[in-house]
C-alpha positions in Angstrom: 41.0 4.5 18.7 38.0 2.8 16.6 35.6 5.7 15.0 33.1 2.6 14.3 33.4 0.0 17.3 31.3 -2.6 16.3 28.3 -3.3 18.0 25.5 -6.1 17.0 23.3 -4.1 14.9 25.9 -2.6 12.5 26.8 -6.6 13.0 23.7 -7.3 11.8 23.5 -4.6 9.7 26.8 -5.8 7.5 25.9 -9.5 7.2 22.3 -8.8 5.5 24.4 -6.6 3.3 26.9 -9.2 2.4 24.6 -12.0 2.5 22.4 -10.0 -0.6 25.5 -8.3 -2.6 27.3 -12.2 -2.5 23.3 -14.0 -3.1 22.8 -12.0 -6.3 26.3 -12.1 -7.6 26.8 -16.3 -7.2 22.9 -16.9 -8.2 21.8 -13.5 -9.7 18.3 -15.3 -9.9 17.7 -15.6 -6.4 16.4 -12.5 -6.0 15.3 -11.5 -9.4 11.3 -11.7 -10.5 10.7 -15.3 -12.3 9.7 -14.7 -15.9 6.8 -17.2 -15.2 5.6 -14.6 -12.8 6.1 -12.0 -14.5 4.8 -13.0 -18.1 1.9 -13.6 -16.4 0.9 -10.8 -14.8 0.9 -8.4 -18.1 -1.0 -5.6 -18.3 -4.1 -5.7 -19.1 -4.7 -3.7 -22.2 -5.3 0.2 -21.6 -9.2 -0.2 -23.0 -9.6 -3.7 -20.9 -8.5 -1.8 -17.9 -9.6 2.0 -18.4 -13.0 0.2 -18.8 -12.6 -2.0 -15.4 -11.5 1.2 -13.6 -15.3 3.1 -15.2 -17.0 -0.2 -14.0 -15.0 -0.2 -9.8 -16.4 3.6 -9.7 -20.0 2.7 -10.9 -19.5 0.2 -8.0 -18.5 1.6 -6.1 -18.9 5.6 -6.3 -16.8 7.6 -4.0 -16.5 11.1 -5.7 -13.8 12.1 -3.3 -11.4 8.8 -4.3 -9.2 9.2 -7.4 -9.2 7.3 -10.0 -5.8 5.8 -9.8 -7.0 4.0 -6.8 -9.4 2.5 -9.1 -7.1 1.6 -11.0 -4.9 0.0 -7.7 -7.2 -2.1 -6.5 -8.0 -3.7 -9.8 -3.9 -4.0 -10.6 -4.0 -5.5 -6.8 -6.9 -7.9 -7.7 -4.7 -8.6 -11.0 -1.4 -9.8 -9.3 -3.3 -11.4 -6.4 -4.6 -13.7 -8.7 -1.6 -14.0 -10.3 -1.1 -17.1 -13.2 -5.1 -17.3 -12.4 -5.5 -16.5 -15.6 -10.1 -16.9 -15.0 -9.6 -13.4 -13.0 -8.4 -12.1 -16.4 -11.4 -14.1 -18.8 -14.0 -12.1 -15.8 -13.0 -9.2 -16.5 -12.0 -9.8 -20.2 -16.1 -11.4 -20.3 -17.3 -8.3 -18.6 -16.4 -6.0 -21.3 -17.8 -8.1 -24.2 -21.1 -8.7 -22.3 -21.2 -5.0 -22.0 -20.2 -3.8 -24.9 -22.7 -6.5 -26.6 -25.7 -4.8 -24.6 -24.8 -1.8 -25.1 -24.2 -2.2 -29.3 -20.7 -0.7 -29.9 -18.4 0.4 -26.8 -19.0 0.1 -23.8 -17.0 3.0 -22.4 -18.4 5.8 -24.4 -22.3 6.0 -23.0 -23.1 8.3 -20.7 -23.1 7.3 -17.1 -26.7 6.2 -17.4 -25.9 3.8 -19.8 -23.0 2.7 -18.2 -25.1 2.0 -15.4 -27.8 0.3 -17.1 -25.7 -2.2 -18.8 -24.3 -2.9 -15.7 -27.9 -3.9 -14.1 -28.2 -6.6 -17.2 -25.9 -8.1 -16.5 -25.2 -8.3 -12.8 -26.0 -11.7 -12.3 -23.8 -12.6 -14.2 -21.0 -15.0 -13.1 -18.2 -12.7 -14.2 -20.0 -10.0 -12.7 -20.1 -11.5 -9.6 -16.8 -12.6 -9.2 -15.6 -8.8 -10.5 -18.2 -7.0 -8.3 -16.6 -8.8 -5.1 -12.9 -8.3 -5.1 -13.7 -4.5 -6.1 -15.5 -4.6 -3.0 -12.9 -6.0 -1.0 -10.4 -4.2 -2.1 -11.5 -1.3 -1.5 -12.9 -1.7 1.5 -9.1 -3.0 2.6 -7.4 -0.5 1.4 -5.6 1.5 3.7 -5.8 4.3 0.4 -9.3 4.1 0.5 -8.6 4.6 4.4 -7.2 7.6 4.4 -9.4 9.5 2.2 -12.5 8.7 4.2 -10.8 8.9 7.3 -10.5 5.9 8.6 -7.6 5.1 11.0 -7.6 1.5 10.4 -7.7 -1.4 13.1 -8.0 -0.5 16.9 -7.0 -4.1 18.1 -3.7 -3.6 18.2 -4.2 -0.3 20.2 -6.5 -1.1 22.9 -10.0 -1.2 21.4 -12.1 2.5 20.1 -12.7 2.6 23.8 -8.7 4.4 24.3 -8.2 5.4 21.0 -10.3 7.9 20.1 -14.4 6.9 20.8 -15.5 10.3 21.4 -13.2 11.7 18.4 -16.4 12.2 16.0 -16.3 15.5 14.1 -17.6 14.9 11.0 -21.7 14.0 13.4 -24.1 17.4 13.8 -24.2 18.2 17.8 -27.6 16.9 19.4 -30.3 19.6 20.3 
């Protein structure tokens, strides 16, 4: 007697595995990332990346959020605009403008001076593009939601009325 009868699930899993094996054997480039995409998504200069993470934190400060979350949001923004060097140009223009307003390295200033330098360039197109991208990435990030206790959209679960709308434990009790 066969210990593993052929079921529909086993058949589907086998076909998926077989198609992957055939695809990578006959056309190894079929499932590989394209070289052009990889080159267009080359990591930022570490100093530029660190400065933009700092800028993101100053734009939307949340003490409980680690810098890694801000870095992930920046990396996601860069991957979203893959092949479009405009956003990277915005990042480079931002650091150049911030460095110019601070007579040196903006990243080495204290927090109050960094914020003042950001205020001096807040109407520039590059600043607006970065601010909008960071805001959208941060507040739509599931990592952010976990830190603030947001369970996500409830539309798929019948709305908030049937999903704990009265379970707020962080507001003070009314007197």
